[in-house]
C-alpha positions in Angstrom: 66.3 -58.0 33.4 66.4 -56.6 29.8 63.6 -56.8 27.3 64.7 -56.1 23.8 62.6 -55.9 20.7 64.2 -56.0 17.2 61.4 -55.1 14.9 57.6 -55.0 14.9 56.5 -53.4 11.6 57.5 -49.7 12.7 55.0 -50.1 15.8 56.0 -49.6 19.6 56.7 -53.4 20.4 54.0 -55.2 22.2 56.4 -58.1 21.9 58.2 -56.6 25.3 55.5 -54.2 26.4 53.3 -57.3 27.4 56.1 -59.2 29.3 57.4 -56.2 31.0 53.7 -55.9 32.4 53.9 -59.3 33.8 57.1 -59.0 35.0 56.6 -55.9 36.8 53.2 -57.6 38.5 55.5 -60.1 39.6 58.1 -58.2 41.3 60.8 -57.8 38.7 61.9 -54.7 37.5 62.5 -55.1 33.6 63.9 -52.3 31.3 62.8 -52.4 27.9 65.1 -51.5 24.2 63.8 -51.3 20.7 67.0 -51.6 18.5 64.7 -50.8 15.6 64.7 -47.1 16.8 67.6 -47.0 19.4 71.1 -48.3 19.8 71.8 -51.5 21.9 73.4 -50.1 25.5 76.4 -52.0 26.0 76.3 -50.7 29.8 72.6 -52.4 30.0 73.9 -55.7 28.8 76.8 -55.8 31.1 74.2 -55.3 33.9 71.5 -57.9 32.8 71.3 -61.2 34.4 68.8 -62.3 31.7 68.3 -60.9 28.1 64.9 -61.5 26.7 64.9 -61.2 22.6 61.5 -60.5 21.2 61.1 -62.2 17.6 57.5 -62.2 16.6 58.7 -62.2 12.9 61.4 -63.2 10.6 63.1 -59.9 10.2 63.5 -59.7 13.8 65.0 -63.0 14.2 67.9 -62.0 11.8 68.0 -59.0 14.0 67.7 -61.0 17.3 70.8 -63.3 16.7 72.9 -60.4 16.2 71.5 -58.9 19.8 72.4 -62.5 21.3 75.8 -62.3 19.7 76.3 -58.9 21.5 75.0 -60.3 24.7 77.9 -63.1 24.6 80.6 -60.4 23.8 79.9 -58.1 26.8 78.3 -60.2 29.2 78.9 -64.4 28.7 77.3 -65.2 32.1 73.9 -63.5 31.1 71.1 -66.0 29.9 69.4 -64.9 26.8 65.9 -66.3 26.3 64.0 -65.7 22.9 60.4 -65.0 22.7 57.7 -65.1 19.9 56.7 -67.1 17.3 59.9 -67.4 15.4 61.5 -68.6 18.7 59.1 -71.5 18.8 60.1 -72.4 14.9 63.6 -72.0 15.1 64.1 -73.3 18.6 66.6 -76.3 17.8 69.1 -74.1 16.2 68.7 -71.3 18.7 69.2 -73.5 21.7 72.2 -75.3 20.0 73.6 -71.6 19.7 73.5 -71.2 23.6 70.1 -69.7 24.2 68.6 -70.7 27.6 65.4 -70.8 26.5 62.7 -70.5 23.4 59.2 -69.2 24.3 56.0 -69.1 22.2 52.3 -68.8 22.3 51.0 -67.1 25.3 54.7 -66.7 26.8 54.3 -64.3 29.7 53.2 -66.6 32.4 55.9 -69.4 31.1 58.4 -66.5 31.4 57.4 -65.5 34.8 57.8 -68.9 36.1 61.0 -69.6 34.2 62.7 -66.2 36.0 61.2 -67.3 39.6 62.7 -70.7 39.1 65.9 -69.4 38.1 65.9 -67.2 41.2 65.5 -70.4 43.1 68.6 -71.9 41.5 66.5 -74.1 39.3 66.1 -74.9 35.7 69.5 -74.1 34.2 68.9 -74.9 30.8 65.9 -75.4 28.4 66.0 -78.5 26.4 63.1 -77.5 23.8 60.6 -74.9 22.9 58.2 -73.9 25.8 54.6 -73.1 24.7 52.5 -71.2 27.1 48.5 -72.0 27.2 47.6 -71.2 30.5 44.7 -68.4 30.9 46.6 -65.4 31.8 44.7 -62.5 33.6 46.1 -59.5 31.3 47.8 -56.2 32.8 47.6 -53.2 30.8 50.9 -53.3 28.4 53.9 -51.6 30.4 55.4 -48.8 27.9 56.9 -47.0 30.3 60.7 -47.8 29.4 59.9 -47.8 25.5 60.7 -44.7 23.2 58.1 -42.4 22.6 55.3 -43.2 19.9 57.0 -40.2 17.9 59.7 -42.5 17.1 57.5 -44.9 15.2 55.3 -45.0 12.0 52.5 -42.7 11.9 49.0 -42.6 10.2 48.9 -40.8 6.7 45.5 -39.7 5.3 44.3 -36.8 3.4 41.9 -34.2 4.7 38.7 -32.6 2.9 41.1 -30.0 1.5 43.3 -32.3 -0.1 46.2 -31.8 2.2 48.2 -35.0 3.3 48.4 -35.1 7.0 50.6 -37.6 9.4 49.2 -38.2 12.9 50.8 -40.3 15.7 49.9 -43.9 15.6 49.5 -46.7 18.7 49.3 -50.0 18.4 47.0 -52.6 20.6 46.0 -56.0 20.5 42.5 -57.1 21.2 43.0 -60.7 20.4 46.3 -63.4 19.9 46.7 -66.5 17.9 44.2 -67.1 15.2 41.4 -69.6 14.3 42.9 -70.6 10.8 45.6 -72.8 9.6 47.0 -70.9 6.7 50.0 -73.3 5.6 52.5 -70.0 5.1 51.7 -68.2 8.2 54.0 -68.6 11.5 50.8 -68.5 13.8 49.5 -72.0 13.2 52.4 -74.1 14.2 52.5 -72.2 17.4 48.9 -71.4 18.1 47.2 -74.5 16.1 44.3 -72.8 15.7 43.7 -71.4 19.1 42.4 -67.7 19.6 42.6 -65.8 22.8 40.7 -62.6 23.5 42.3 -59.7 25.2 39.7 -58.3 28.0 38.1 -55.1 26.2 38.6 -53.0 29.5 42.4 -54.0 29.2 42.4 -52.8 25.4 40.7 -49.6 26.2 43.0 -48.9 28.8 46.0 -49.4 26.6 44.6 -47.2 24.1 43.8 -44.5 26.6 47.4 -44.6 28.0 48.6 -44.2 24.2 45.9 -41.5 23.3 47.3 -39.4 26.4 50.7 -39.9 25.0 49.6 -38.5 21.7 48.4 -41.1 19.4 45.4 -40.0 17.1 45.1 -43.3 15.5 45.5 -47.1 16.6 46.4 -50.3 15.0 45.0 -53.2 15.9 47.9 -55.6 15.6 45.4 -58.8 15.8 46.3 -61.3 13.3 42.8 -61.4 12.5 40.5 -58.6 14.4 37.3 -60.6 13.2 38.2 -63.9 14.5 35.9 -62.8 17.2 33.4 -60.1 15.5 31.2 -59.5 18.8 34.4 -58.7 20.6 35.9 -56.5 17.8 32.5 -54.6 17.8 32.6 -54.2 21.6 36.2 -52.9 21.8 35.6 -50.7 18.5 32.5 -49.2 20.2 34.4 -48.5 23.5 37.1 -46.6 21.5 34.6 -44.5 19.7 32.8 -43.6 22.8 35.9 -42.6 24.8 37.8 -41.3 21.8 35.6 -40.3 18.9 38.5 -38.3 17.0 40.7 -41.4 16.9 40.7 -43.7 14.0 42.1 -47.0 13.8 42.8 -49.9 11.2 42.6 -53.8 11.3 43.8 -56.8 9.7 41.2 -59.5 8.6 41.0 -62.3 6.4 39.3 -62.2 2.9 36.6 -64.9 4.1 35.9 -62.6 7.1 35.2 -59.9 5.0 32.8 -61.9 3.0 31.0 -63.8 5.8 31.0 -61.2 8.6 30.7 -58.2 6.4 27.8 -57.1 8.5 29.9 -55.5 11.2 31.6 -53.4 8.7 29.2 -50.5 8.9 29.7 -50.3 12.5 33.4 -50.4 12.4 33.6 -47.8 9.8 31.3 -45.6 11.9 33.3 -46.0 15.2 36.5 -44.9 12.9 37.8 -47.4 10.8 40.1 -46.1 8.3 41.4 -48.9 6.4 41.7 -52.7 6.4 44.7 -54.9 5.4 43.9 -58.4 4.1 46.0 -61.1 3.1 45.0 -61.8 -0.3 48.2 -63.5 -1.4 47.3 -65.0 -4.6 44.6 -65.0 -7.2 45.4 -68.3 -8.7 43.3 -70.7 -7.1 45.7 -73.7 -7.0 48.1 -71.4 -5.2 45.3 -70.4 -2.7 44.7 -74.3 -2.1 48.1 -75.0 -1.1 48.2 -71.9 1.2 44.8 -73.0 2.6 43.8 -69.3 2.5 40.0 -70.4 2.7 39.1 -68.0 -0.1 38.9 -68.0 -3.8 39.5 -65.1 -6.7 35.9 -64.8 -6.7 35.8 -64.3 -3.0 38.2 -61.7 -3.2 35.8 -59.3 -5.4 33.4 -59.7 -3.0 35.3 -58.5 0.0 36.2 -55.7 -2.5 32.8 -54.7 -3.1 31.7 -55.0 0.6 34.5 -52.6 1.7 33.8 -50.3 -1.1 30.0 -50.3 -0.4 31.0 -49.1 3.2 33.6 -46.7 2.6 36.4 -48.8 3.8 39.7 -48.9 1.8 41.3 -52.2 1.5 44.9 -52.7 1.6 45.7 -56.3 0.2 48.8 -58.1 0.9 50.4 -60.6 -1.3 52.7 -63.2 -1.7 53.4 -63.4 -5.6 56.3 -65.4 -5.8 55.9 -69.1 -4.9 56.8 -72.3 -6.5 53.5 -72.4 -8.1 53.1 -69.0 -9.1 53.5 -68.5 -12.9 54.3 -65.5 -15.0 50.3 -65.4 -16.2 49.5 -65.6 -12.6 52.0 -62.7 -11.6 50.6 -60.3 -14.5 47.1 -61.4 -13.5 47.7 -59.9 -10.2 48.9 -56.8 -11.7 46.1 -56.3 -14.0 43.8 -57.2 -11.2 45.1 -54.4 -9.2 44.9 -51.7 -12.1 41.6 -52.9 -13.2 40.0 -52.4 -9.6 41.5 -49.1 -8.8 44.2 -50.6 -6.3 47.4 -49.2 -7.4 47.5 -46.8 -4.4 46.5 -49.5 -2.0 49.3 -51.6 -2.4 52.8 -50.9 -1.1 55.4 -51.9 -3.9 57.2 -54.1 -1.5 54.3 -56.5 -1.7 55.1 -57.2 -5.6 58.4 -58.7 -4.6 57.6 -60.9 -1.6 58.8 -64.4 -2.0 57.3 -67.1 -0.2 59.2 -67.8 3.2 59.2 -71.3 4.7 61.0 -71.4 8.1 61.6 -74.6 10.1 58.4 -75.8 11.7 56.4 -74.2 9.0 52.9 -75.9 7.7 54.5 -76.0 4.4 57.7 -77.8 5.7 56.5 -81.3 4.9 53.5 -80.1 2.6 53.4 -82.6 -0.5 53.0 -79.5 -2.7 56.1 -78.2 -1.4 58.7 -81.0 -0.8 59.4 -81.5 -4.5 60.7 -77.7 -4.8 62.5 -77.7 -1.4 66.2 -77.5 -1.3 68.5 -77.2 2.0 67.6 -75.4 5.1 69.6 -72.2 5.0 70.5 -71.9 8.6 71.8 -67.9 7.9 68.6 -67.3 6.6 66.5 -69.5 8.9 64.2 -70.8 6.0 64.5 -73.6 3.5 65.8 -72.8 0.3 63.5 -73.5 -2.8 64.0 -72.6 -6.6 61.1 -72.1 -9.0 60.5 -74.7 -11.8 60.9 -71.7 -14.2 64.1 -70.0 -13.6 63.1 -67.1 -15.3 60.4 -66.6 -12.2 63.5 -66.3 -10.0 65.0 -63.8 -12.0 61.7 -62.0 -12.1 61.9 -61.6 -8.5 65.2 -60.6 -8.2 64.5 -57.7 -10.5 61.3 -56.7 -9.1 63.2 -56.8 -5.5 65.9 -54.4 -6.9 63.3 -51.8 -8.5 61.2 -52.1 -5.2 64.4 -51.3 -3.1 65.8 -48.5 -5.3 62.3 -46.8 -5.4 61.9 -46.8 -1.5 65.4 -45.3 -1.3 64.6 -42.4 -3.8 61.2 -41.9 -3.0 59.5 -42.8 -5.8 55.8 -42.5 -6.7 53.8 -45.8 -6.0 52.2 -45.5 -9.5 55.7 -45.1 -11.3 57.3 -48.1 -9.2 54.1 -50.2 -10.3 54.6 -49.2 -13.9 58.3 -50.4 -13.8 57.1 -53.6 -12.1 54.7 -54.3 -14.9 57.3 -53.5 -17.4 59.7 -56.3 -16.0 56.9 -58.7 -15.9 56.3 -58.2 -19.7 52.8 -56.7 -19.0 51.9 -54.1 -21.5 49.2 -51.4 -20.0 46.6 -49.9 -22.3 46.4 -45.9 -22.0 43.5 -46.3 -19.7 45.6 -48.8 -17.4 48.4 -46.3 -17.3 46.3 -43.7 -16.2 45.0 -45.6 -13.5 48.3 -46.0 -11.8 48.6 -42.4 -11.3 47.8 -41.6 -7.6 45.1 -38.7 -7.8 44.1 -39.2 -3.8 46.8 -41.0 -1.5 44.9 -44.1 0.5 45.0 -43.9 4.0 48.2 -45.8 5.3 50.7 -46.3 7.8 54.4 -44.5 6.9 56.1 -47.8 7.2 55.2 -50.9 4.8 53.5 -54.1 6.1 56.0 -57.1 5.5 57.2 -59.6 8.1 
């Protein structure tokens, strides 16, 4: 049995570490492979009776279908199972292409049951996605056959002497799913507003095994760490008590930073180094269609709350949507300059274009349908065009600048200035000065995007 991860934001992949632990507990002997950092073993493919391909995000799906193709070439008798959010969203096409099953939600129990049924000679083919919802007793994720943590993104910060340092980073999940129903997110179609807390002792045991393996920083990969603020505090306090020198980062909605900001001082005290928050847009009409649950004014409040406690915020954006005007795009850039956030935003964020996969809550949304084109089978998403062709042209130009900058190691401020120029935004001397990165902001060494 081979579990294959394709991409998890530069982290050692929980998308296979979790299933591996459940399978071992059930008596199976799985091996794990992460094709984002190591080659896919043809010998392993030939030996496998079942290959589980984890596709928790769009990039992983695009790579995962190539893995499935390699399985068909090397071992046509092997069953291919896709698991994760994008396995459910794209289940009809994946099953038509030969997948034996597509699993999502709380998948591990479903996977164990499926494999046990196959061992008994039952359940040869799945006819639709299987979404697991049974309450599961969580084991500690099994990382024993994965590449070492030093193969993945590290945590970059600046010490008191001004020196940039990078430490090994680990990744855990304290919760899965999300209470919210943002229309552009792949989680709501699968979890439907459900949220599952992982027992604190399991989370802390996973942290411990990664600290033992060299991690000096932990990323909480929860869709929203503050879905359950009491649980978040309990886990953060446990981390600080056991490993006082280990820092961490987490993700939280703007509305949670506003409404649950009282937990932030304790999280900083426990070692929080930065927070990622999906701002996505500043134009309220766009935020309403995306059902983000916050407004432009809320973003300002969230920024202030984070600054009061010394917690750097790294906003993410979806600046190219069918409803975003050039003025909206420029407003985002001006907002970032005016609030000293140039160094807080990975340049790739300025090139993100709205992705609408099959099954998305936006698929039949009245605000999106007028812009929807054909389903692009190769891109696993719906095509759409902006009413203003110049916005689509701007997206292509910005994407090219970002890619060139990433390949050339260009400074963030210089890249930002180039993007501003493409958008037709003229920066004042004071604004231009604000794009210069005087002190790097804590970050992971791989940019955040799905």
